[in-house]
C-alpha positions in Angstrom: 107.0 -77.7 -53.9 105.7 -80.7 -52.0 102.0 -80.9 -51.2 100.9 -80.1 -47.6 99.0 -83.3 -47.7 102.2 -85.3 -48.0 103.8 -83.4 -45.0 100.6 -84.0 -43.0 100.8 -87.8 -43.8 104.5 -88.0 -42.9 103.9 -86.1 -39.6 101.0 -88.3 -38.8 103.0 -91.5 -39.4 106.0 -90.2 -37.4 103.8 -89.1 -34.6 101.9 -92.5 -34.7 105.2 -94.4 -34.6 106.9 -92.2 -32.1 104.0 -92.1 -29.6 103.3 -95.7 -30.0 106.9 -96.7 -29.6 107.3 -94.6 -26.5 104.2 -96.0 -24.8 105.2 -99.6 -25.6 108.4 -99.1 -23.6 106.2 -98.5 -20.6 105.4 -101.8 -18.9 102.2 -100.4 -17.4 100.7 -99.6 -20.8 99.1 -102.4 -22.8 99.7 -102.7 -26.5 96.1 -101.9 -27.4 96.2 -98.6 -25.3 99.4 -97.6 -26.9 98.0 -98.1 -30.4 94.9 -96.2 -29.5 96.8 -93.2 -28.1 99.2 -93.2 -31.0 96.3 -93.3 -33.4 94.6 -90.4 -31.7 97.9 -88.4 -31.9 98.3 -89.1 -35.6 94.6 -88.4 -36.2 94.9 -85.0 -34.5 97.4 -84.0 -37.1 95.1 -85.0 -39.9 92.2 -83.1 -38.2 94.3 -80.0 -37.9 95.1 -80.3 -41.6 91.4 -80.6 -42.4 90.6 -77.5 -40.3 93.3 -75.5 -42.1 92.1 -76.8 -45.4 88.5 -75.7 -44.6 89.7 -72.3 -43.4 91.6 -71.9 -46.6 88.6 -72.8 -48.7 86.5 -70.4 -46.7 88.9 -67.6 -47.3 89.1 -68.4 -51.0 85.3 -68.4 -51.2 85.1 -65.1 -49.4 87.7 -63.6 -51.8 85.7 -65.0 -54.7 82.5 -63.5 -53.3 84.2 -60.1 -52.8 85.5 -60.1 -56.3 82.0 -61.0 -57.5 80.4 -58.2 -55.4 82.9 -55.7 -56.8 82.2 -56.9 -60.3 78.5 -56.5 -59.6 78.9 -53.0 -58.2 81.0 -52.1 -61.2 78.3 -53.3 -63.5 75.7 -51.5 -61.5 77.7 -48.2 -61.6 78.2 -48.7 -65.3 74.5 -49.3 -65.9 73.7 -46.3 -63.7 76.1 -44.2 -65.8 74.5 -45.4 -68.9 71.0 -44.6 -67.6 72.3 -41.1 -66.6 73.8 -40.6 -70.0 70.5 -41.7 -71.7 68.5 -39.4 -69.3 70.8 -36.5 -70.0 70.5 -37.0 -73.7 66.7 -37.3 -73.3 66.5 -34.2 -71.2 68.7 -32.2 -73.6 66.7 -33.4 -76.7 63.4 -32.6 -75.0 64.5 -29.1 -74.0 65.6 -28.5 -77.6 62.2 -29.6 -78.9 60.5 -27.0 -76.7 61.5 -24.5 -79.4 60.0 -26.5 -82.2 57.5 -24.7 -84.4 54.9 -27.5 -84.3 52.7 -27.4 -81.2 52.3 -31.2 -81.0 56.1 -31.5 -80.9 56.3 -29.1 -78.0 53.5 -31.0 -76.2 55.5 -34.2 -76.7 58.6 -32.6 -75.3 56.7 -31.5 -72.2 55.4 -35.0 -71.6 58.9 -36.5 -72.2 60.3 -34.1 -69.5 57.5 -35.1 -67.1 58.1 -38.8 -67.8 61.8 -38.3 -67.1 61.0 -36.6 -63.8 58.7 -39.5 -62.8 61.3 -42.2 -63.6 64.3 -40.2 -62.3 63.2 -38.2 -59.2 66.5 -36.4 -59.1 65.4 -34.6 -62.2 62.1 -33.4 -60.8 63.2 -29.9 -59.6 65.2 -29.4 -62.9 62.2 -30.4 -65.0 59.9 -28.1 -63.0 62.4 -25.3 -63.5 62.2 -25.9 -67.3 58.4 -26.0 -67.3 58.3 -22.8 -65.3 60.8 -21.2 -67.7 58.5 -22.2 -70.6 55.6 -20.5 -68.9 57.6 -17.4 -68.3 58.1 -16.9 -72.0 56.2 -13.9 -73.3 52.7 -14.7 -74.3 49.8 -12.4 -75.3 46.2 -13.4 -76.1 43.8 -10.8 -77.5 41.0 -12.3 -75.3 42.8 -11.1 -72.2 42.1 -7.5 -73.3 38.8 -8.0 -75.1 36.8 -11.3 -74.4 35.0 -10.8 -77.8 38.2 -11.0 -79.8 39.3 -14.4 -81.3 43.0 -15.0 -81.9 44.4 -16.9 -84.8 44.9 -20.7 -84.6 48.6 -20.4 -83.9 48.0 -18.4 -80.6 45.3 -20.9 -79.6 47.6 -23.8 -80.2 50.3 -22.2 -78.1 47.7 -21.6 -75.3 47.0 -25.3 -75.3 50.7 -26.1 -75.0 50.9 -23.7 -72.0 47.9 -25.3 -70.4 49.6 -28.7 -70.8 52.7 -27.3 -69.1 50.6 -26.0 -66.2 48.9 -29.4 -65.7 52.2 -31.2 -65.8 53.7 -28.8 -63.2 50.8 -29.6 -60.8 51.1 -33.4 -61.5 54.8 -33.4 -60.6 54.2 -31.8 -57.2 53.5 -34.1 -54.3 50.3 -34.1 -52.4 50.1 -31.8 -49.4 49.1 -34.8 -47.3 52.4 -36.5 -48.0 54.5 -35.3 -45.1 57.6 -37.2 -46.2 57.6 -35.8 -49.7 60.2 -33.2 -50.7 59.1 -29.6 -51.4 59.8 -28.3 -54.9 60.2 -24.7 -55.8 58.2 -22.9 -58.5 59.4 -19.7 -60.1 56.6 -18.3 -62.2 57.6 -14.6 -62.0 55.9 -12.7 -64.8 54.3 -15.8 -66.2 51.0 -15.5 -68.1 48.8 -18.2 -66.6 45.2 -19.4 -67.2 43.2 -21.7 -65.0 46.2 -22.4 -62.8 45.3 -25.2 -60.4 47.8 -26.2 -57.7 45.2 -27.3 -55.2 46.1 -29.8 -52.5 49.7 -29.8 -53.6 52.9 -29.4 -51.6 55.2 -26.6 -52.7 58.4 -25.2 -51.5 59.1 -21.6 -52.5 56.4 -20.1 -54.7 57.2 -17.0 -56.8 54.3 -15.4 -58.7 55.6 -11.8 -58.8 54.0 -9.8 -61.6 52.2 -12.9 -62.9 49.0 -12.6 -64.9 46.5 -15.0 -63.4 43.7 -15.3 -65.9 40.3 -16.9 -65.6 40.8 -18.5 -62.2 43.5 -19.6 -59.8 43.1 -22.4 -57.3 45.5 -22.8 -54.4 42.9 -24.4 -52.0 44.4 -27.0 -49.7 48.0 -26.2 -50.7 50.9 -26.5 -48.3 53.6 -23.9 -49.1 56.6 -24.7 -46.9 58.8 -21.7 -48.0 58.2 -18.1 -48.9 55.4 -17.2 -51.3 55.4 -14.0 -53.2 52.5 -12.7 -55.2 53.8 -9.1 -55.4 51.9 -7.0 -58.0 50.5 -10.2 -59.6 47.9 -9.3 -62.3 48.7 -5.6 -62.4 49.1 -3.7 -65.6 47.0 -2.7 -68.5 44.9 -5.3 -70.2 45.6 -8.0 -67.7 42.5 -9.7 -66.2 42.3 -11.6 -63.0 39.7 -14.3 -62.4 38.5 -15.8 -59.1 41.3 -16.5 -56.6 40.5 -19.6 -54.5 42.8 -20.2 -51.6 40.6 -22.0 -49.0 42.2 -24.0 -46.3 45.8 -23.5 -47.6 48.8 -23.3 -45.3 51.6 -20.8 -45.7 54.4 -21.8 -43.4 56.6 -18.8 -44.2 56.2 -15.3 -45.7 53.0 -14.7 -47.7 53.5 -11.5 -49.7 50.5 -10.2 -51.6 51.6 -6.6 -51.8 50.1 -4.8 -54.7 48.2 -7.8 -55.9 45.0 -7.0 -57.8 42.0 -9.3 -57.4 39.4 -8.3 -60.0 37.1 -11.2 -59.1 36.3 -12.8 -55.7 39.2 -13.7 -53.5 38.6 -16.5 -51.0 41.1 -17.2 -48.1 38.6 -18.9 -45.8 40.3 -21.0 -43.1 43.7 -20.4 -44.6 46.6 -20.4 -42.1 49.4 -17.8 -42.4 52.2 -18.9 -40.1 54.7 -16.3 -41.1 54.7 -12.6 -41.9 51.8 -11.8 -44.2 51.3 -8.6 -46.3 48.4 -7.4 -48.3 49.9 -3.9 -48.5 48.3 -1.9 -51.4 46.3 -5.0 -52.5 43.1 -4.3 -54.4 40.1 -6.5 -53.8 37.7 -5.3 -56.6 35.0 -7.7 -55.6 34.2 -9.8 -52.6 37.0 -10.9 -50.2 36.6 -13.7 -47.7 39.0 -14.2 -44.8 36.5 -16.1 -42.6 38.4 -18.1 -39.9 41.7 -17.3 -41.4 44.7 -17.5 -39.0 47.6 -15.2 -38.8 50.3 -16.5 -36.4 52.8 -13.7 -36.9 51.8 -10.3 -38.5 49.4 -8.9 -41.0 50.0 -5.8 -43.1 46.9 -4.2 -44.6 48.2 -0.7 -45.2 46.6 1.0 -48.2 44.6 -2.1 -49.0 41.3 -1.5 -50.8 38.2 -3.7 -50.5 35.7 -2.7 -53.2 33.2 -5.5 -52.6 31.9 -7.4 -49.6 34.7 -7.9 -47.1 34.5 -10.7 -44.5 37.4 -10.1 -42.1 36.2 -12.3 -39.3 39.6 -13.9 -38.6 39.9 -17.0 -36.4 42.0 -14.6 -34.3 43.2 -11.1 -34.8 47.0 -11.1 -35.4 49.0 -9.6 -32.6 51.0 -7.5 -35.0 48.5 -5.7 -37.2 49.2 -2.8 -39.5 46.2 -0.6 -40.7 46.8 2.6 -42.5 44.4 4.1 -45.0 42.8 0.7 -45.4 39.5 1.3 -47.2 36.3 -0.6 -47.6 33.0 0.1 -49.4 30.7 1.3 -46.6 27.6 0.4 -48.6 28.5 -3.3 -48.5 27.6 -5.6 -45.7 31.1 -5.9 -44.3 31.8 -8.3 -41.5 34.6 -7.1 -39.3 36.3 -8.4 -36.1 34.9 -7.1 -32.8 36.1 -3.6 -32.0 37.0 -2.6 -35.5 35.4 0.7 -36.7 34.6 2.4 -39.9 35.5 6.1 -40.5 33.3 7.3 -43.3 35.0 9.1 -46.2 33.6 10.4 -49.5 31.8 8.4 -52.2 30.6 5.6 -50.0 34.1 4.7 -48.9 35.2 4.2 -45.3 38.5 3.7 -43.6 39.1 0.8 -41.2 40.4 1.7 -37.8 41.1 -0.2 -34.6 40.9 1.6 -31.3 44.1 1.9 -29.5 44.2 -0.3 -26.3 
């Protein structure tokens, strides 16, 4: 196949000779003008060839860059698959080590899972699910029934592992002030927890049904974007509940405390309950503070019992309020919303009532 350059040269020469010869036959055209015009015609062919050549080079370069981009994308996908494979293997190995007999190995596995969640955010919810599952494992400490009893070293070491798991759960949750952060769910149903501190964290759905909350629980400043269930938390023989701090928290959906037993002080000062809220059959053994708490939907206090000082001076009384056999200790300095009344019963107990409008 002959080169396009040869054809361009031939066409240029032919055009030069043809145009020049044709113009020389015209008496009105000088020889110099004829040569200039013929040269321009021949040069135009060369210029067109140069444009075609540049366009061809551009297309070749674009094709080369596309191939390079595809190769780079392929390498990136391959590297991502390798990282995912390594992450999957790391996750599986860490979960396996959670069943190891040595407590230091279990602690290392917990930290490995937390590190995986930090480096691979797509694993965060899965890692939180695993940590919550570990905390849901049956655990019993003699101190929960008798503070004077000391358990053996094995139980104490397991307690330290569980405290590590609780701390890592809190650290993996975003701050409540981070409006763009995702909300992660926690399922701690039936878990035995001690010194649970999720303060100022952002949480999605929070399940603490039938959980044992020992020593103290701190949810102050939390933002809970989904439903929260504390149903019957802490009830049962031998289960002790410490102080429950929930100051300035925000519950954006249901907040269910039905049957929850607070054996120490419970503080809900300035907490916002945006959805339906229930303290039905809840037991406040000691002081309960709801100072400036807001209820935007409804509040159910049926069969609730306040054994200590009760401060129910809400920021505003909810429009939908349910009171039935709600009892307070009449000998305490209870602080109630305007218009609420006490109907004395036996043994220093009084029933809360609200006059019908």
